[in-house]
C-alpha positions as CSV (number, residue, x, y, z in Angstrom):
1,M,-38.9,26.7,-70.6
2,T,-42.6,26.7,-71.2
3,P,-44.4,23.7,-72.8
4,T,-45.1,25.8,-75.9
5,Q,-41.4,26.7,-76.3
6,T,-40.4,23.1,-75.8
7,Q,-42.8,22.0,-78.6
8,Q,-41.5,24.7,-81.0
9,S,-37.9,23.7,-80.4
10,A,-38.8,20.0,-81.1
11,T,-40.6,20.8,-84.4
12,A,-38.0,23.3,-85.7
13,P,-35.7,20.6,-87.4
14,A,-38.8,19.0,-88.9
15,R,-39.7,22.3,-90.7
16,T,-36.2,22.9,-91.9
17,Q,-35.8,19.4,-93.4
18,P,-38.8,19.6,-95.8
19,K,-37.7,23.0,-97.1
20,A,-34.2,21.6,-97.9
21,A,-35.8,18.5,-99.6
22,V,-38.1,20.7,-101.6
23,S,-35.3,22.9,-102.7
24,T,-33.1,19.9,-103.7
25,R,-36.0,18.4,-105.6
26,K,-36.7,21.7,-107.5
27,W,-33.0,22.0,-108.3
28,R,-32.9,18.5,-109.7
29,Q,-36.1,19.1,-111.7
30,N,-34.7,22.3,-113.2
31,L,-31.4,20.5,-114.0
32,E,-33.3,17.6,-115.8
33,R,-35.5,20.1,-117.6
34,G,-32.4,22.1,-118.7
35,A,-30.7,18.9,-120.0
36,I,-33.8,17.9,-121.9
37,Y,-34.1,21.4,-123.5
38,A,-30.4,21.3,-124.4
39,V,-30.7,17.9,-126.1
40,L,-33.8,19.0,-128.0
41,T,-32.1,22.2,-129.1
42,I,-29.2,20.3,-130.5
43,F,-31.4,17.9,-132.4
44,A,-33.5,20.8,-133.7
45,L,-30.4,22.6,-135.0
46,I,-29.3,19.3,-136.7
47,F,-32.6,18.9,-138.5
48,I,-32.9,22.7,-139.4
49,F,-29.4,23.0,-140.7
50,P,-30.0,21.3,-144.2
51,F,-33.1,23.6,-144.8
52,Y,-31.0,26.7,-143.7
53,W,-28.2,25.6,-146.1
54,L,-30.8,25.2,-148.9
55,V,-32.2,28.7,-148.3
56,I,-28.8,30.5,-148.3
57,S,-27.5,28.4,-151.2
58,A,-30.5,29.5,-153.4
59,F,-29.2,33.1,-153.1
60,K,-25.5,32.3,-153.7
61,T,-23.4,32.2,-156.9
62,Q,-21.7,29.0,-157.9
63,G,-18.4,30.3,-156.5
64,Q,-19.9,31.3,-153.2
65,M,-21.3,27.8,-152.7
66,F,-17.9,26.2,-152.7
67,A,-16.0,29.1,-151.0
68,M,-13.7,28.2,-148.1
69,P,-14.4,29.2,-145.4
70,P,-18.1,28.8,-146.1
71,Q,-20.3,31.9,-146.3
72,W,-23.1,31.5,-143.7
73,I,-24.9,34.6,-145.2
74,P,-24.6,35.3,-149.0
75,Q,-22.6,38.5,-149.5
76,P,-23.9,39.8,-151.8
77,G,-27.0,37.7,-152.4
78,T,-28.3,37.1,-155.9
79,L,-31.6,36.2,-157.5
80,Q,-30.0,35.0,-160.7
81,N,-30.7,31.3,-159.8
82,F,-34.4,32.0,-159.7
83,V,-34.3,34.0,-163.0
84,D,-32.4,31.2,-164.7
85,L,-34.8,28.6,-163.3
86,F,-37.9,30.5,-164.7
87,H,-36.2,31.0,-168.1
88,K,-35.0,27.4,-168.6
89,T,-38.0,25.6,-167.3
90,N,-41.8,25.8,-167.4
91,L,-42.0,26.2,-163.7
92,P,-45.5,27.8,-163.4
93,R,-47.0,25.0,-165.5
94,A,-45.2,22.4,-163.3
95,F,-46.5,24.1,-160.2
96,V,-50.1,24.0,-161.5
97,N,-49.7,20.3,-162.3
98,S,-48.4,19.5,-158.8
99,V,-51.2,21.4,-157.2
100,I,-53.9,19.6,-159.3
101,V,-52.3,16.2,-158.7
102,S,-51.6,16.6,-155.0
103,G,-55.0,18.4,-154.3
104,A,-57.0,15.6,-156.0
105,N,-54.9,12.9,-154.3
106,V,-55.4,14.4,-150.9
107,F,-59.1,14.9,-151.3
108,F,-60.0,11.5,-152.7
109,S,-57.6,9.7,-150.3
110,V,-59.0,11.4,-147.2
111,F,-62.6,10.8,-148.3
112,L,-62.3,7.2,-149.4
113,C,-60.0,6.1,-146.6
114,S,-62.3,7.6,-144.0
115,L,-65.3,5.9,-145.6
116,A,-63.5,2.6,-145.6
117,G,-62.2,3.1,-142.0
118,Y,-65.7,4.0,-140.8
119,A,-67.1,0.8,-142.4
120,F,-64.4,-1.4,-140.9
121,A,-64.7,0.2,-137.5
122,K,-68.5,0.6,-137.0
123,Y,-70.1,-2.3,-139.0
124,P,-69.2,-5.4,-137.0
125,L,-72.0,-7.5,-138.5
126,A,-71.0,-6.9,-142.2
127,P,-70.3,-10.3,-143.9
128,G,-66.6,-10.9,-144.5
129,R,-65.5,-7.7,-142.8
130,D,-62.6,-9.2,-140.8
131,R,-61.3,-11.2,-143.8
132,L,-61.4,-8.2,-146.1
133,Y,-59.6,-6.0,-143.5
134,N,-56.9,-8.6,-143.0
135,F,-56.4,-8.7,-146.8
136,V,-56.1,-4.9,-146.8
137,L,-53.5,-5.1,-144.0
138,G,-51.7,-7.8,-145.9
139,T,-51.1,-5.5,-148.9
140,M,-49.0,-3.3,-146.7
141,L,-46.4,-6.1,-146.7
142,I,-46.0,-5.9,-150.5
143,P,-43.1,-3.5,-151.6
144,G,-44.2,-0.7,-153.8
145,A,-41.6,-1.5,-156.4
146,V,-43.3,-4.9,-157.0
147,T,-46.5,-3.3,-158.3
148,L,-44.8,-0.7,-160.6
149,I,-44.8,-2.8,-163.8
150,P,-48.4,-4.3,-163.3
151,S,-49.7,-0.8,-162.6
152,Y,-48.0,0.6,-165.6
153,M,-49.4,-2.1,-167.9
154,I,-52.9,-1.4,-166.6
155,L,-52.5,2.3,-167.3
156,V,-51.3,1.5,-170.9
157,R,-54.4,-0.7,-171.5
158,L,-56.6,2.2,-170.2
159,H,-54.7,4.7,-172.4
160,W,-54.0,6.9,-169.3
161,I,-50.3,7.3,-169.8
162,D,-49.2,11.0,-169.7
163,S,-52.4,12.1,-168.0
164,Y,-53.6,13.4,-164.6
165,A,-55.5,10.1,-164.1
166,A,-52.2,8.2,-164.3
167,L,-50.8,10.4,-161.4
168,I,-53.9,10.5,-159.3
169,I,-55.9,7.2,-159.5
170,P,-53.2,4.6,-158.5
171,G,-52.4,6.3,-155.2
172,I,-55.7,7.6,-153.9
173,V,-56.5,4.7,-151.6
174,G,-53.8,3.1,-149.5
175,A,-53.9,0.4,-146.8
176,F,-52.2,2.6,-144.3
177,G,-54.8,5.3,-144.7
178,I,-57.6,2.8,-144.1
179,F,-55.8,1.3,-141.1
180,W,-55.2,4.9,-139.7
181,M,-58.8,5.9,-139.9
182,R,-60.2,2.6,-138.6
183,Q,-58.0,2.8,-135.5
184,Y,-58.9,6.4,-134.8
185,M,-62.7,5.8,-135.2
186,I,-62.7,2.7,-132.9
187,A,-61.0,4.8,-130.1
188,N,-62.7,8.2,-130.6
189,V,-66.1,7.8,-132.3
190,P,-68.7,6.7,-129.7
191,D,-71.1,4.0,-130.8
192,D,-73.8,5.6,-128.7
193,L,-73.6,8.8,-130.8
194,I,-74.0,6.8,-134.0
195,N,-77.0,4.8,-132.6
196,A,-78.6,8.0,-131.4
197,A,-78.3,9.5,-134.9
198,R,-79.9,6.4,-136.4
199,I,-82.8,6.6,-133.9
200,D,-83.3,10.2,-135.0
201,G,-83.7,9.0,-138.6
202,C,-80.3,10.1,-140.0
203,S,-79.2,8.2,-143.0
204,E,-75.9,6.1,-143.0
205,F,-74.1,8.6,-145.2
206,G,-75.6,11.4,-143.1
207,I,-74.1,9.8,-140.0
208,Y,-70.7,9.7,-141.6
209,W,-70.8,13.2,-142.9
210,R,-72.5,15.0,-139.9
211,I,-71.2,12.9,-137.0
212,V,-68.1,11.0,-137.9
213,V,-66.2,13.5,-140.1
214,P,-66.3,16.4,-137.4
215,V,-65.2,14.0,-134.7
216,A,-62.4,12.6,-136.9
217,R,-61.0,15.9,-138.0
218,P,-57.6,15.4,-136.3
219,A,-57.1,12.1,-138.0
220,L,-58.3,13.5,-141.3
221,A,-55.8,16.4,-141.0
222,A,-53.0,14.1,-140.2
223,L,-53.8,11.7,-143.1
224,G,-54.1,14.7,-145.4
225,I,-50.6,16.0,-144.4
226,M,-49.0,12.6,-144.9
227,Q,-50.8,12.1,-148.3
228,L,-49.8,15.7,-149.4
229,I,-46.1,15.1,-148.6
230,G,-46.1,11.8,-150.4
231,S,-47.9,13.1,-153.5
232,W,-46.1,16.4,-153.8
233,N,-42.6,14.7,-153.6
234,N,-43.5,11.8,-155.9
235,L,-40.8,11.6,-158.5
236,M,-40.5,7.9,-159.6
237,W,-44.1,7.4,-160.6
238,A,-44.2,10.8,-162.5
239,F,-40.9,9.8,-164.3
240,I,-42.5,6.5,-165.4
241,V,-45.9,7.6,-166.6
242,L,-45.3,11.2,-168.0
243,R,-44.1,11.9,-171.5
244,T,-44.7,15.5,-172.5
245,K,-43.2,18.6,-170.8
246,A,-46.6,20.2,-170.3
247,M,-47.5,17.4,-167.9
248,Y,-44.3,17.5,-165.8
249,T,-44.7,18.1,-162.1
250,L,-42.3,20.1,-159.9
251,P,-40.0,17.2,-158.7
252,L,-39.6,16.0,-162.2
253,V,-38.7,19.4,-163.6
254,I,-36.1,19.9,-160.8
255,Y,-34.7,16.4,-161.4
256,L,-34.3,17.0,-165.1
257,L,-32.1,20.0,-164.4
258,N,-29.2,17.7,-163.7
259,G,-26.8,17.6,-166.7
260,E,-24.5,14.8,-167.7
261,N,-21.3,16.7,-167.1
262,T,-22.4,19.8,-165.1
263,Q,-24.7,20.3,-162.2
264,P,-26.5,23.7,-161.9
265,Y,-26.4,23.7,-158.1
266,G,-27.8,27.3,-157.9
267,M,-30.9,26.4,-159.9
268,L,-31.3,23.1,-158.1
269,M,-31.2,24.9,-154.7
270,A,-33.7,27.6,-156.0
271,G,-36.0,24.9,-157.3
272,G,-35.7,22.9,-154.1
273,L,-36.6,26.0,-152.1
274,L,-39.7,26.8,-154.2
275,T,-40.8,23.2,-154.1
276,T,-40.4,23.0,-150.3
277,L,-42.2,26.2,-149.3
278,P,-45.7,25.1,-150.3
279,L,-45.3,22.0,-148.1
280,V,-44.2,24.1,-145.2
281,L,-47.2,26.5,-145.6
282,A,-49.6,23.6,-146.0
283,F,-48.2,22.0,-142.9
284,L,-48.7,25.2,-140.8
285,F,-52.3,25.4,-142.2
286,F,-53.2,21.8,-141.4
287,Q,-51.5,22.1,-138.0
288,K,-54.0,24.8,-136.9
289,Q,-56.8,22.6,-138.1
290,F,-55.3,19.7,-136.2
291,I,-55.3,21.6,-132.9
292,A,-58.8,23.0,-133.6
293,G,-60.1,19.5,-134.2
294,I,-58.8,18.2,-130.9
295,T,-60.3,21.1,-128.9
296,S,-63.6,21.1,-130.7
297,G,-66.8,19.9,-128.9
298,A,-66.6,16.3,-129.9
299,V,-68.1,13.8,-127.5
300,K,-65.5,11.6,-125.9
301,Q,-66.0,8.2,-124.4
């Protein structure tokens, strides 16, 4: 046997062992990945099922909803629930009211919370900044139900009951929104970029509008989504401050469909579907903005 053959025979087991180890590691990784996908799929089905049941129930008759075994696909489907909903309620007016209230709430909340978050994050020498910020954080510990009566009495004194102002103004600035924007700007808005803009002669509001807002787009989009969901689904406050049907919002109109002795489940499902769809579309729209904001050419520290 030549020295070369002796060397090859000595190294052969060493080559076989890594291949087996690599194969075992890949098999284990595929098994773990498959288990994770299976668990995520199960949770996704659990969370999607109520929305699926809402959709198919909106196209069922009252008898089909309670049929046993349950009908997973309406046969035949009906649009009568939507027709009854439009005939018995002022749904277009309620939709317009919800759009006005939610749109104004999102715009003012994102604008004012980002301004406050910018001030708390990038003005360390402002007198009383830390005490004021601690006070703002402390308001997060107060339950919302505690402030209902004082807020209502203030609105009565201002003669704002049964108006858009009563729905918009009390909720446009929240402690969580300020906290959210401050934390994001501390971590993602470079001080050097702000100082460079000041050296170039940019005004303080110009720095906020031209430098801070583009960099903070992901946080603005996330805050806008959360504010939109909260404002669009707000039922309790609308029930307290609204009096006339012309001012009713979508959640209030759907809630008032409930009768004392009978429940129009078909119309409730149809109303729930029409109320949910704008939120889904808005989420998809803001999700694209969210991804575009992350991949934009912002300067990172």
